[in-house]
Every structure is written in structure tokens, then in C-alpha cells.
C-alpha positions as CSV (number, residue, x, y, z in Angstrom):
1,M,3.6,-69.8,61.5
2,K,4.0,-67.2,64.2
3,K,7.3,-68.8,65.3
4,L,8.5,-68.7,61.7
5,L,7.8,-65.0,61.5
6,F,9.4,-64.4,64.9
7,L,12.7,-65.9,63.9
8,P,13.7,-63.2,61.3
9,L,12.9,-60.6,64.0
10,L,15.2,-62.3,66.5
11,A,18.0,-62.5,63.9
12,M,17.6,-58.7,63.2
13,L,17.7,-57.9,67.0
14,A,20.8,-60.1,67.4
15,L,22.5,-58.4,64.5
16,F,21.7,-55.0,66.0
17,A,23.0,-56.0,69.4
18,S,26.3,-57.3,67.9
19,C,26.8,-54.0,66.1
20,S,26.0,-52.0,69.3
21,D,28.6,-54.0,71.3
22,D,31.3,-53.5,68.6
23,D,34.3,-51.7,70.0
24,G,34.4,-48.7,67.7
25,P,36.2,-45.4,68.2
26,T,35.1,-43.6,71.4
27,L,34.7,-39.9,70.8
28,P,35.5,-37.4,73.6
29,E,32.5,-36.3,75.6
30,N,31.3,-32.7,75.1
31,K,32.9,-30.2,77.4
32,N,32.9,-26.4,78.0
33,E,35.6,-25.3,80.4
34,V,37.0,-21.9,81.3
35,F,40.6,-21.4,82.6
36,Y,42.7,-18.4,83.8
37,G,46.4,-18.5,83.3
38,K,49.5,-17.0,81.8
39,L,49.9,-15.8,78.2
40,L,53.4,-16.1,76.7
41,L,55.0,-14.9,73.4
42,N,58.2,-16.7,72.5
43,G,58.5,-17.9,76.0
44,A,58.2,-14.4,77.6
45,I,55.2,-13.9,79.9
46,V,53.1,-11.0,78.4
47,A,50.0,-11.3,80.7
48,D,48.7,-13.0,83.8
49,E,45.2,-14.1,84.6
50,V,44.2,-14.4,81.0
51,K,40.8,-16.0,80.3
52,C,40.8,-19.0,78.0
53,E,37.8,-21.1,77.0
54,L,37.9,-24.7,75.7
55,V,34.9,-26.1,73.9
56,I,34.9,-29.8,72.8
57,I,32.1,-31.2,70.7
58,G,32.6,-34.7,69.6
59,D,36.2,-35.0,68.2
60,V,36.5,-31.2,67.5
61,A,37.8,-28.6,69.9
62,T,37.8,-24.8,69.8
63,V,40.0,-22.6,72.0
64,S,39.1,-18.9,72.7
65,L,41.6,-16.4,74.2
66,Y,39.9,-13.3,75.6
67,K,41.2,-9.7,75.6
68,V,44.7,-10.6,74.7
69,A,47.5,-8.4,73.2
70,F,51.1,-9.4,72.4
71,A,52.7,-5.9,72.4
72,P,52.0,-2.6,74.2
73,A,50.6,-0.9,71.1
74,M,48.4,-3.9,70.1
75,P,44.7,-3.6,71.0
76,A,43.2,-6.3,73.1
77,M,41.1,-8.8,71.2
78,D,39.3,-12.1,71.5
79,I,41.0,-14.7,69.3
80,V,39.2,-18.0,68.5
81,I,41.3,-21.0,67.3
82,P,38.8,-23.4,65.6
83,L,38.5,-26.9,64.2
84,L,41.2,-28.6,66.3
85,K,41.3,-32.4,66.1
86,C,40.6,-33.8,69.6
87,N,41.4,-37.2,71.1
88,H,40.6,-38.6,74.6
89,N,42.8,-41.2,76.3
90,G,42.9,-42.1,80.0
91,G,41.5,-38.8,81.3
92,T,43.7,-36.6,79.1
93,Y,42.5,-34.7,76.0
94,T,45.0,-33.9,73.3
95,M,44.3,-31.4,70.5
96,S,46.2,-30.5,67.4
97,G,45.8,-28.6,64.1
98,A,47.9,-27.4,61.2
99,N,47.6,-24.2,59.1
100,V,44.8,-23.0,61.4
101,V,43.4,-19.5,60.6
102,P,42.0,-18.0,63.8
103,T,39.1,-15.6,63.9
104,V,38.8,-12.2,65.6
105,A,35.3,-10.8,66.0
106,G,34.0,-13.7,63.9
107,V,36.3,-12.8,60.9
108,P,39.2,-15.1,59.8
109,V,42.5,-13.2,60.1
110,E,45.1,-14.6,57.6
111,A,47.9,-12.6,59.2
112,Y,47.5,-14.7,62.4
113,R,47.6,-18.0,60.6
114,M,49.0,-20.8,62.9
115,S,51.3,-23.3,61.2
116,S,50.8,-25.7,64.1
117,V,48.6,-25.8,67.2
118,E,49.1,-28.3,70.1
119,A,47.1,-28.5,73.3
120,W,46.3,-30.8,76.2
121,Y,43.7,-30.8,79.0
122,S,43.7,-33.0,82.0
123,G,42.0,-32.5,85.4
124,D,41.9,-28.8,85.9
125,K,45.0,-28.1,83.8
126,F,45.1,-26.7,80.2
127,E,47.8,-25.6,77.9
128,V,47.9,-24.6,74.3
129,T,50.8,-23.6,72.0
130,A,50.5,-22.1,68.6
131,V,53.2,-21.2,66.1
132,T,52.6,-18.0,64.2
133,S,54.6,-15.7,61.9
134,M,55.1,-13.3,64.8
135,G,56.3,-16.1,67.2
136,T,55.1,-18.9,69.4
137,I,52.0,-18.1,71.5
138,M,51.3,-20.1,74.6
139,F,48.6,-20.2,77.2
140,S,49.0,-22.3,80.4
141,N,47.4,-22.5,83.8
142,A,49.8,-25.3,84.8
143,V,52.8,-24.8,87.0
144,F,56.0,-25.3,85.0
145,S,59.6,-24.4,85.2
146,I,62.9,-25.1,83.5
147,T,64.9,-27.9,85.1
148,P,68.6,-27.8,84.5
149,V,70.7,-30.9,84.2
150,G,71.7,-32.5,87.5
151,G,74.9,-31.3,89.1
152,S,76.4,-28.5,91.2
153,G,75.3,-24.9,90.5
154,K,76.8,-21.4,91.0
155,S,75.6,-17.9,90.2
156,Y,77.7,-15.0,88.8
157,E,76.7,-11.4,88.9
158,G,78.1,-8.9,86.4
159,D,77.5,-6.8,83.3
160,L,76.0,-8.1,80.1
161,A,76.6,-6.2,76.9
162,V,74.3,-6.8,74.0
163,G,75.6,-4.6,71.3
164,E,75.9,-1.1,72.8
165,F,73.3,-1.8,75.5
166,T,74.7,-2.9,79.0
167,S,72.7,-4.2,81.9
168,K,73.6,-5.9,85.3
169,I,72.3,-9.5,85.4
170,V,72.9,-12.8,87.1
171,V,74.1,-15.9,85.2
172,D,73.5,-19.4,86.7
173,I,75.8,-22.2,85.8
174,V,74.9,-25.9,86.6
175,K,77.7,-28.3,86.0
176,D,77.3,-32.0,85.3
177,E,80.7,-33.3,86.0
178,D,79.9,-36.9,85.0
179,A,78.8,-35.9,81.5
180,S,81.2,-32.8,81.2
181,L,78.2,-30.6,80.4
182,L,77.0,-27.2,81.5
183,D,73.6,-25.6,81.7
184,I,73.8,-21.8,81.4
185,V,70.9,-19.7,82.5
186,I,71.2,-16.0,81.4
187,N,68.6,-14.2,83.6
188,D,66.7,-11.0,82.8
189,V,68.1,-10.4,79.3
190,K,67.2,-7.2,77.4
191,F,68.4,-6.5,73.8
192,A,67.8,-2.8,74.1
193,A,66.9,-0.2,76.7
194,G,63.4,0.2,75.3
195,M,62.6,-3.6,75.3
196,P,59.4,-3.9,77.3
197,M,60.1,-7.3,78.8
198,T,63.1,-9.4,79.9
199,L,63.9,-13.0,78.9
200,D,65.6,-15.9,80.8
201,I,67.7,-17.7,78.2
202,T,68.8,-21.3,79.1
203,L,71.5,-23.0,77.1
204,K,71.4,-26.7,77.8
205,G,74.1,-29.3,77.5
206,I,77.1,-27.1,76.6
207,P,80.3,-29.3,76.6
208,Y,83.2,-28.2,78.7
209,L,86.8,-29.3,79.5
210,M,89.3,-28.4,82.2
211,K,92.3,-26.4,81.0
212,D,95.0,-25.0,83.3
213,G,92.6,-25.2,86.2
214,A,89.8,-23.4,84.4
215,V,86.5,-24.6,83.0
216,V,86.5,-23.9,79.2
217,F,83.3,-24.3,77.2
218,E,82.3,-23.9,73.6
219,A,79.4,-24.9,71.3
220,S,77.8,-24.0,68.0
221,D,74.2,-23.9,66.7
222,V,72.7,-24.0,70.2
223,V,68.8,-23.8,70.4
224,P,67.9,-22.2,73.7
225,Y,65.0,-22.5,76.0
226,I,63.2,-19.2,76.7
227,N,61.6,-18.4,80.1
228,A,59.2,-21.3,81.0
229,E,58.7,-22.5,77.5
230,P,58.9,-26.3,77.7
231,N,60.5,-26.7,74.2
232,P,63.6,-25.2,72.7
233,M,63.0,-22.0,70.6
234,P,64.7,-22.1,67.1
235,A,63.7,-18.4,66.7
236,Y,66.5,-17.6,69.2
237,T,69.2,-19.9,67.9
238,F,72.8,-19.1,68.9
239,A,75.4,-19.6,66.2
240,S,78.2,-19.8,68.8
241,V,78.6,-19.9,72.6
242,S,82.0,-19.8,74.4
243,G,83.6,-18.8,77.7
244,S,85.4,-19.9,80.8
245,I,85.2,-20.1,84.5
246,A,88.4,-19.3,86.3
247,G,88.5,-19.0,90.0
248,N,85.4,-17.0,91.0
249,S,85.0,-15.3,87.6
250,L,82.9,-16.1,84.6
251,T,83.3,-14.8,81.1
252,L,80.7,-15.6,78.4
253,N,80.5,-14.7,74.7
254,A,77.7,-15.7,72.4
255,R,76.4,-14.7,69.0
256,M,72.9,-15.3,67.7
257,A,72.5,-16.8,64.3
258,D,71.9,-14.9,61.1
259,G,68.6,-15.3,59.4
260,L,66.5,-14.8,62.5
261,A,64.1,-11.9,63.1
262,A,65.8,-8.5,62.5
263,Y,65.8,-7.5,66.2
264,V,67.8,-10.6,67.2
265,A,69.8,-11.7,64.1
266,G,73.5,-11.5,64.7
267,K,73.2,-10.1,68.2
268,E,76.4,-10.5,70.2
269,F,76.5,-11.1,74.0
270,A,79.5,-10.4,76.2
271,F,79.3,-11.1,80.0
272,E,81.9,-10.8,82.7
273,G,81.0,-11.4,86.4
274,G,82.0,-12.8,89.7
275,E,80.5,-15.5,91.9
276,T,77.7,-14.5,94.1
277,V,74.9,-15.9,96.2
278,K,71.6,-15.6,94.3
279,N,68.6,-14.6,96.5
């Protein structure tokens, strides 16, 4: 009789063991990490050594940026980006969210709504990018840089006119002769004298041809890379880019697209410079 009563118990234990061994979804372990890195707005670095905290509980992540401001007149604030979906695969955590409303001092701020948030964490490196109505916000403690296409490169120093404002800059040209493409890096760009920061604008994969011994290039609807931003930035789209390299001289003309933010829409660039050795 005891054996008969024991059999159902064994069956229940076996069933429990089989359920426990089932390969169900593995949730990320709980984590609380603090990082210090760069804060960028639309690819331009606006602050160094910014504190950022990542908290992961189960499959939900929260990112907190401490004492951040995106313009000189903006007060520093703590911004919390909540309820990001988190996955863990091979030592790398990836996080994402859509239409996320961050909080400031515990209060949701609709004006800072983020249409998309993407983040990754691996080892001691963390990076988060959020698209907002005022532009793309990015935090990163990783080392990153813009890598031009392979080929020979030269630098040209001269005057860049953006509307009525003129500044002296350096433009780098990297030529891929096999593909007949140019990368054009316009360094330290300002749109006006009072602009508080400069931008490095990279135009990748501009087609060119040889004409009467000169390199002639032209392209339309070019989406540039800004500073160290790893993805192209549609908010700075160029409606047209053209120019030529003749001997040791570079001429470059570009016009930004209409329909962008008021301070960049329709801006026209005109550069003339001579070949130089960039330090």
C-alpha cells in the first residue's frame, strides 16, 4: 500500500523536474552600474565626464543621466529614461524603447518624449541613443571615431562661408579610386558667430569623375555623419553637394535641405582652399 501511495509522489516529482529543466527564456541578471562618459546632442559633444546610471531588473532597464544640459541657458537636470526592454545575449545587453516619456525630479516630461531609445552594455562599455523633438541625444563611454572609406587622403585649408558668416577651416578629402567615391570631412563648422559649438560634418560616398585633369564631384540628398555619431543624421541632410579638386585647390558648394530645423534649413556652404598638411 505504501508503494502504491509513493508512486503518485514520484510522478509529481518527475513532472516538476522536467518543468525545471525546460529551456525557457533566460532573463538578464539584475545589475546596477555607473558610467562616466560623453554627452552628445545631434553628434556634437556638449559635456564630458557625465554621470550615467544603468539599472536592470529582470528584463526591464532604466537609464539615468545626472546633471545634464543641452544648451548654455538650460538648467542642469537629472533625466530618467524608464521601462526599456532588455535582452541579454553572449555577455552583451541590448535595450530599446519607443515613445518613452522620461522623468525629471520624478515627474514625466512630455516635451522630452523620446520616439526611440537604443542602448547596449558590454563589459565596462555603455552607450545609449535617444531621438527627441530637439534632436538626437547620445551618451557613451566607448571610444569611437568616424572611419572614412579606404583610399588616399589630403587636407585643404581655406575659408568656409555659411551665409554671411565666414570662418577658416580644414576640409579632409579621402578618395577611393577603385570605387570613384570621395569622403568629405568638413571640420569645425559653425553656422553663425554666436554658435556655441562646432561640428565635424562627414559626407560619405560622394561619386566623382575626372574631367580635364580635375576631380569633379556632385551628389544630391546626402545624409551626413556628425562628429562621432555612428549613424547618419537626417536632421542635417544636404539637398546638394558639388565641387572640384584642380591641382592643389579645392572648391566645395553645398546646400542643406528645406524642411529641416529653422537654424539649418536651406543653409548654403561655399569653401575655397589650398592643400595643406593637417597637424
